[in-house]
PyMOL Python script that loads the backbone (N, CA, C, O; Angstrom):
from pymol import cmd

cmd.read_pdbstr("""\
ATOM      1  N   MET A   1      17.977   5.724  -7.468  1.00  0.00           N
ATOM      2  CA  MET A   1      17.192   6.090  -8.543  1.00  0.00           C
ATOM      3  C   MET A   1      16.607   7.538  -8.534  1.00  0.00           C
ATOM      4  O   MET A   1      15.600   7.732  -7.852  1.00  0.00           O
ATOM      5  N   ASN A   2      17.036   8.342  -9.083  1.00  0.00           N
ATOM      6  CA  ASN A   2      16.483   9.495  -9.320  1.00  0.00           C
ATOM      7  C   ASN A   2      15.217   9.733  -9.807  1.00  0.00           C
ATOM      8  O   ASN A   2      14.927   9.421 -10.962  1.00  0.00           O
ATOM      9  N   LEU A   3      14.384  10.282  -9.012  1.00  0.00           N
ATOM     10  CA  LEU A   3      12.856  10.288  -9.293  1.00  0.00           C
ATOM     11  C   LEU A   3      12.828  11.542  -9.885  1.00  0.00           C
ATOM     12  O   LEU A   3      12.003  12.261  -9.322  1.00  0.00           O
ATOM     13  N   ASP A   4      13.604  12.272 -11.112  1.00  0.00           N
ATOM     14  CA  ASP A   4      13.247  13.287 -11.197  1.00  0.00           C
ATOM     15  C   ASP A   4      12.556  13.609 -12.777  1.00  0.00           C
ATOM     16  O   ASP A   4      12.557  12.626 -13.516  1.00  0.00           O
ATOM     17  N   TYR A   5      12.136  14.530 -13.192  1.00  0.00           N
ATOM     18  CA  TYR A   5      11.435  14.345 -14.112  1.00  0.00           C
ATOM     19  C   TYR A   5      11.786  13.924 -15.422  1.00  0.00           C
ATOM     20  O   TYR A   5      10.815  13.362 -15.929  1.00  0.00           O
ATOM     21  N   ALA A   6      12.823  13.961 -16.227  1.00  0.00           N
ATOM     22  CA  ALA A   6      13.449  12.904 -17.236  1.00  0.00           C
ATOM     23  C   ALA A   6      13.575  11.379 -16.873  1.00  0.00           C
ATOM     24  O   ALA A   6      13.633  10.528 -17.760  1.00  0.00           O
ATOM     25  N   THR A   7      13.626  10.991 -15.206  1.00  0.00           N
ATOM     26  CA  THR A   7      13.563   9.405 -15.464  1.00  0.00           C
ATOM     27  C   THR A   7      12.493   9.095 -15.311  1.00  0.00           C
ATOM     28  O   THR A   7      12.321   7.949 -15.728  1.00  0.00           O
ATOM     29  N   LEU A   8      11.383   9.657 -14.797  1.00  0.00           N
ATOM     30  CA  LEU A   8       9.758   9.412 -14.467  1.00  0.00           C
ATOM     31  C   LEU A   8       9.442   9.209 -16.014  1.00  0.00           C
ATOM     32  O   LEU A   8       8.871   8.172 -16.353  1.00  0.00           O
ATOM     33  N   ASP A   9       9.884  10.411 -17.211  1.00  0.00           N
ATOM     34  CA  ASP A   9       9.427  10.301 -18.567  1.00  0.00           C
ATOM     35  C   ASP A   9       9.713   8.855 -19.299  1.00  0.00           C
ATOM     36  O   ASP A   9       9.033   7.960 -19.800  1.00  0.00           O
ATOM     37  N   LEU A  10      11.213   9.155 -19.058  1.00  0.00           N
ATOM     38  CA  LEU A  10      11.719   7.682 -19.404  1.00  0.00           C
ATOM     39  C   LEU A  10      11.149   6.070 -19.154  1.00  0.00           C
ATOM     40  O   LEU A  10      10.990   5.155 -19.962  1.00  0.00           O
ATOM     41  N   LEU A  11      10.952   6.134 -17.888  1.00  0.00           N
ATOM     42  CA  LEU A  11      10.034   5.063 -17.454  1.00  0.00           C
ATOM     43  C   LEU A  11       9.241   4.954 -17.562  1.00  0.00           C
ATOM     44  O   LEU A  11       8.811   3.813 -17.394  1.00  0.00           O
ATOM     45  N   ARG A  12       8.302   6.042 -17.947  1.00  0.00           N
ATOM     46  CA  ARG A  12       6.558   6.113 -18.485  1.00  0.00           C
ATOM     47  C   ARG A  12       6.486   5.555 -20.240  1.00  0.00           C
ATOM     48  O   ARG A  12       5.597   4.969 -20.856  1.00  0.00           O
ATOM     49  N   GLN A  13       7.809   6.033 -20.643  1.00  0.00           N
ATOM     50  CA  GLN A  13       8.000   5.485 -22.264  1.00  0.00           C
ATOM     51  C   GLN A  13       8.405   3.993 -22.627  1.00  0.00           C
ATOM     52  O   GLN A  13       8.062   3.422 -23.661  1.00  0.00           O
ATOM     53  N   ASN A  14       9.208   3.435 -21.592  1.00  0.00           N
ATOM     54  CA  ASN A  14       9.849   2.410 -21.930  1.00  0.00           C
ATOM     55  C   ASN A  14       9.543   1.356 -20.651  1.00  0.00           C
ATOM     56  O   ASN A  14      10.178   0.387 -21.066  1.00  0.00           O
ATOM     57  N   HIS A  15       9.039   0.972 -19.505  1.00  0.00           N
ATOM     58  CA  HIS A  15       9.193   0.419 -18.758  1.00  0.00           C
ATOM     59  C   HIS A  15       7.679  -0.139 -18.928  1.00  0.00           C
ATOM     60  O   HIS A  15       6.643   0.518 -18.834  1.00  0.00           O
ATOM     61  N   PRO A  16       7.859  -1.897 -19.277  1.00  0.00           N
ATOM     62  CA  PRO A  16       6.469  -2.665 -19.345  1.00  0.00           C
ATOM     63  C   PRO A  16       5.044  -2.611 -18.642  1.00  0.00           C
ATOM     64  O   PRO A  16       3.944  -2.837 -19.146  1.00  0.00           O
ATOM     65  N   ALA A  17       5.435  -2.169 -17.056  1.00  0.00           N
ATOM     66  CA  ALA A  17       4.559  -2.085 -16.518  1.00  0.00           C
ATOM     67  C   ALA A  17       3.827  -0.851 -16.802  1.00  0.00           C
ATOM     68  O   ALA A  17       2.602  -0.909 -16.915  1.00  0.00           O
ATOM     69  N   TRP A  18       4.761   0.819 -16.994  1.00  0.00           N
ATOM     70  CA  TRP A  18       4.305   1.877 -17.494  1.00  0.00           C
ATOM     71  C   TRP A  18       3.288   1.591 -18.742  1.00  0.00           C
ATOM     72  O   TRP A  18       2.142   2.039 -18.787  1.00  0.00           O
ATOM     73  N   ARG A  19       3.788   0.912 -19.578  1.00  0.00           N
ATOM     74  CA  ARG A  19       2.824   0.613 -21.048  1.00  0.00           C
ATOM     75  C   ARG A  19       1.924  -0.158 -20.952  1.00  0.00           C
ATOM     76  O   ARG A  19       1.246  -0.285 -21.972  1.00  0.00           O
ATOM     77  N   LEU A  20       1.579  -0.879 -19.888  1.00  0.00           N
ATOM     78  CA  LEU A  20       0.589  -1.551 -19.680  1.00  0.00           C
ATOM     79  C   LEU A  20      -1.006  -0.797 -19.080  1.00  0.00           C
ATOM     80  O   LEU A  20      -2.157  -0.961 -19.484  1.00  0.00           O
ATOM     81  N   LEU A  21      -0.395   0.138 -17.867  1.00  0.00           N
ATOM     82  CA  LEU A  21      -1.182   0.844 -17.448  1.00  0.00           C
ATOM     83  C   LEU A  21      -1.500   2.289 -18.646  1.00  0.00           C
ATOM     84  O   LEU A  21      -2.569   2.886 -18.523  1.00  0.00           O
ATOM     85  N   ARG A  22      -0.640   2.675 -19.589  1.00  0.00           N
ATOM     86  CA  ARG A  22      -1.036   3.417 -20.456  1.00  0.00           C
ATOM     87  C   ARG A  22      -2.263   2.983 -21.641  1.00  0.00           C
ATOM     88  O   ARG A  22      -3.077   3.701 -22.223  1.00  0.00           O
ATOM     89  N   SER A  23      -2.011   1.478 -21.722  1.00  0.00           N
ATOM     90  CA  SER A  23      -3.072   1.040 -22.811  1.00  0.00           C
ATOM     91  C   SER A  23      -4.569   0.884 -22.452  1.00  0.00           C
ATOM     92  O   SER A  23      -5.198   0.963 -21.397  1.00  0.00           O
ATOM     93  N   ASP A  24      -4.879   0.644 -23.684  1.00  0.00           N
ATOM     94  CA  ASP A  24      -6.349   0.409 -23.515  1.00  0.00           C
ATOM     95  C   ASP A  24      -6.897  -1.301 -22.938  1.00  0.00           C
ATOM     96  O   ASP A  24      -7.903  -1.926 -23.273  1.00  0.00           O
ATOM     97  N   HIS A  25      -6.101  -1.580 -22.242  1.00  0.00           N
ATOM     98  CA  HIS A  25      -6.548  -3.088 -21.737  1.00  0.00           C
ATOM     99  C   HIS A  25      -5.894  -2.773 -20.288  1.00  0.00           C
ATOM    100  O   HIS A  25      -5.378  -3.636 -19.579  1.00  0.00           O
ATOM    101  N   ALA A  26      -5.992  -1.468 -19.978  1.00  0.00           N
ATOM    102  CA  ALA A  26      -5.178  -1.310 -17.807  1.00  0.00           C
ATOM    103  C   ALA A  26      -6.881  -1.753 -17.485  1.00  0.00           C
ATOM    104  O   ALA A  26      -7.218  -2.822 -16.976  1.00  0.00           O
ATOM    105  N   PRO A  27      -7.695  -0.804 -17.859  1.00  0.00           N
ATOM    106  CA  PRO A  27      -9.380  -1.511 -16.831  1.00  0.00           C
ATOM    107  C   PRO A  27      -9.250  -3.093 -17.029  1.00  0.00           C
ATOM    108  O   PRO A  27      -9.064  -3.709 -15.980  1.00  0.00           O
ATOM    109  N   LEU A  28      -9.296  -3.610 -17.826  1.00  0.00           N
ATOM    110  CA  LEU A  28      -9.370  -4.992 -18.001  1.00  0.00           C
ATOM    111  C   LEU A  28      -8.118  -5.755 -16.465  1.00  0.00           C
ATOM    112  O   LEU A  28      -8.330  -6.534 -15.536  1.00  0.00           O
ATOM    113  N   VAL A  29      -7.232  -5.205 -16.806  1.00  0.00           N
ATOM    114  CA  VAL A  29      -6.049  -5.929 -16.292  1.00  0.00           C
ATOM    115  C   VAL A  29      -5.893  -5.569 -14.942  1.00  0.00           C
ATOM    116  O   VAL A  29      -5.049  -6.125 -14.240  1.00  0.00           O
ATOM    117  N   ALA A  30      -7.050  -4.194 -14.282  1.00  0.00           N
ATOM    118  CA  ALA A  30      -7.211  -3.958 -12.564  1.00  0.00           C
ATOM    119  C   ALA A  30      -8.018  -4.212 -12.167  1.00  0.00           C
ATOM    120  O   ALA A  30      -8.171  -4.122 -10.948  1.00  0.00           O
ATOM    121  N   SER A  31      -9.271  -4.813 -13.242  1.00  0.00           N
ATOM    122  CA  SER A  31      -9.906  -5.690 -12.769  1.00  0.00           C
ATOM    123  C   SER A  31      -9.892  -6.883 -12.378  1.00  0.00           C
ATOM    124  O   SER A  31     -10.493  -7.398 -11.435  1.00  0.00           O
ATOM    125  N   PHE A  32      -8.929  -7.486 -13.400  1.00  0.00           N
ATOM    126  CA  PHE A  32      -8.289  -9.103 -13.090  1.00  0.00           C
ATOM    127  C   PHE A  32      -7.820  -9.093 -11.981  1.00  0.00           C
ATOM    128  O   PHE A  32      -8.121  -9.986 -11.189  1.00  0.00           O
ATOM    129  N   LEU A  33      -6.945  -8.057 -11.633  1.00  0.00           N
ATOM    130  CA  LEU A  33      -5.886  -7.716 -10.517  1.00  0.00           C
ATOM    131  C   LEU A  33      -6.897  -7.817  -9.045  1.00  0.00           C
ATOM    132  O   LEU A  33      -6.899  -8.642  -8.131  1.00  0.00           O
ATOM    133  N   GLU A  34      -7.528  -6.874  -9.237  1.00  0.00           N
ATOM    134  CA  GLU A  34      -8.531  -6.792  -8.123  1.00  0.00           C
ATOM    135  C   GLU A  34      -9.327  -7.682  -7.993  1.00  0.00           C
ATOM    136  O   GLU A  34      -9.632  -7.495  -6.815  1.00  0.00           O
ATOM    137  N   ARG A  35     -10.280  -9.067  -8.514  1.00  0.00           N
ATOM    138  CA  ARG A  35     -11.017  -9.837  -8.360  1.00  0.00           C
ATOM    139  C   ARG A  35     -10.220 -11.198  -7.955  1.00  0.00           C
ATOM    140  O   ARG A  35     -10.636 -12.145  -7.288  1.00  0.00           O
ATOM    141  N   ALA A  36      -8.616 -10.955  -8.718  1.00  0.00           N
ATOM    142  CA  ALA A  36      -8.260 -12.214  -8.255  1.00  0.00           C
ATOM    143  C   ALA A  36      -7.637 -12.215  -6.904  1.00  0.00           C
ATOM    144  O   ALA A  36      -7.747 -13.170  -6.135  1.00  0.00           O
ATOM    145  N   PHE A  37      -7.024 -11.198  -6.646  1.00  0.00           N
ATOM    146  CA  PHE A  37      -6.048 -10.850  -5.458  1.00  0.00           C
ATOM    147  C   PHE A  37      -6.556 -10.129  -4.381  1.00  0.00           C
ATOM    148  O   PHE A  37      -6.374 -10.421  -3.199  1.00  0.00           O
ATOM    149  N   ILE A  38      -7.271  -9.069  -4.852  1.00  0.00           N
ATOM    150  CA  ILE A  38      -7.558  -7.879  -3.604  1.00  0.00           C
ATOM    151  C   ILE A  38      -9.128  -8.718  -2.960  1.00  0.00           C
ATOM    152  O   ILE A  38      -8.997  -9.207  -1.838  1.00  0.00           O
ATOM    153  N   ALA A  39     -10.314  -8.849  -3.528  1.00  0.00           N
ATOM    154  CA  ALA A  39     -11.365  -9.152  -3.144  1.00  0.00           C
ATOM    155  C   ALA A  39     -11.274 -10.359  -2.375  1.00  0.00           C
ATOM    156  O   ALA A  39     -12.155 -10.435  -1.518  1.00  0.00           O
ATOM    157  N   PRO A  40     -10.370 -11.458  -2.425  1.00  0.00           N
ATOM    158  CA  PRO A  40     -10.446 -13.112  -2.023  1.00  0.00           C
ATOM    159  C   PRO A  40      -9.309 -12.583  -0.913  1.00  0.00           C
ATOM    160  O   PRO A  40      -9.384 -13.284   0.096  1.00  0.00           O
ATOM    161  N   ASN A  41      -8.321 -11.595  -0.810  1.00  0.00           N
ATOM    162  CA  ASN A  41      -7.572 -11.053   0.189  1.00  0.00           C
ATOM    163  C   ASN A  41      -6.594 -12.107  -0.133  1.00  0.00           C
ATOM    164  O   ASN A  41      -5.895 -12.259   0.869  1.00  0.00           O
ATOM    165  N   VAL A  42      -6.211 -12.934  -1.111  1.00  0.00           N
ATOM    166  CA  VAL A  42      -4.748 -14.012  -1.101  1.00  0.00           C
ATOM    167  C   VAL A  42      -3.628 -12.739  -1.668  1.00  0.00           C
ATOM    168  O   VAL A  42      -3.954 -12.418  -2.811  1.00  0.00           O
ATOM    169  N   ARG A  43      -2.976 -12.314  -1.398  1.00  0.00           N
ATOM    170  CA  ARG A  43      -1.923 -11.592  -1.523  1.00  0.00           C
ATOM    171  C   ARG A  43      -0.402 -12.032  -1.444  1.00  0.00           C
ATOM    172  O   ARG A  43       0.551 -11.415  -1.919  1.00  0.00           O
ATOM    173  N   GLY A  44      -0.365 -13.578  -0.542  1.00  0.00           N
ATOM    174  CA  GLY A  44       1.458 -14.137  -0.585  1.00  0.00           C
ATOM    175  C   GLY A  44       0.953 -15.537  -0.955  1.00  0.00           C
ATOM    176  O   GLY A  44      -0.186 -16.005  -0.920  1.00  0.00           O
ATOM    177  N   TRP A  45       2.200 -16.104  -1.343  1.00  0.00           N
ATOM    178  CA  TRP A  45       2.122 -17.700  -1.556  1.00  0.00           C
ATOM    179  C   TRP A  45       1.931 -18.176  -0.112  1.00  0.00           C
ATOM    180  O   TRP A  45       1.733 -17.450   0.862  1.00  0.00           O
ATOM    181  N   ARG A  46       2.025 -19.538  -0.129  1.00  0.00           N
ATOM    182  CA  ARG A  46       2.115 -20.257   1.543  1.00  0.00           C
ATOM    183  C   ARG A  46       3.021 -20.528   1.206  1.00  0.00           C
ATOM    184  O   ARG A  46       3.450 -20.795   0.084  1.00  0.00           O
ATOM    185  N   LYS A  47       3.666 -20.478   2.666  1.00  0.00           N
ATOM    186  CA  LYS A  47       5.517 -21.265   2.506  1.00  0.00           C
ATOM    187  C   LYS A  47       4.929 -22.816   2.748  1.00  0.00           C
ATOM    188  O   LYS A  47       3.927 -23.384   3.182  1.00  0.00           O
ATOM    189  N   ARG A  48       6.301 -23.121   2.140  1.00  0.00           N
ATOM    190  CA  ARG A  48       6.652 -24.972   1.569  1.00  0.00           C
ATOM    191  C   ARG A  48       6.944 -25.142   2.964  1.00  0.00           C
ATOM    192  O   ARG A  48       7.693 -24.294   3.449  1.00  0.00           O
ATOM    193  N   ILE A  49       6.446 -26.203   3.839  1.00  0.00           N
ATOM    194  CA  ILE A  49       7.604 -26.967   5.009  1.00  0.00           C
ATOM    195  C   ILE A  49       8.470 -27.641   4.176  1.00  0.00           C
ATOM    196  O   ILE A  49       9.406 -28.286   4.649  1.00  0.00           O
TER     197      ILE A  49
END
""", "prot")
cmd.dss("prot")
cmd.show_as("cartoon", "prot")
cmd.util.cbc("prot")
cmd.orient("prot")
């Protein structure tokens, strides 16, 4: 993927993750992700045997 200005601008306008980051709820989402995954240091699923 070429990361030129036009491509990044298109992603910013259309990609769901970019829309979430631009939304009014971004601080709430970031806070939840930090508390749920970073604070307890849980970043992956356990491997099933």
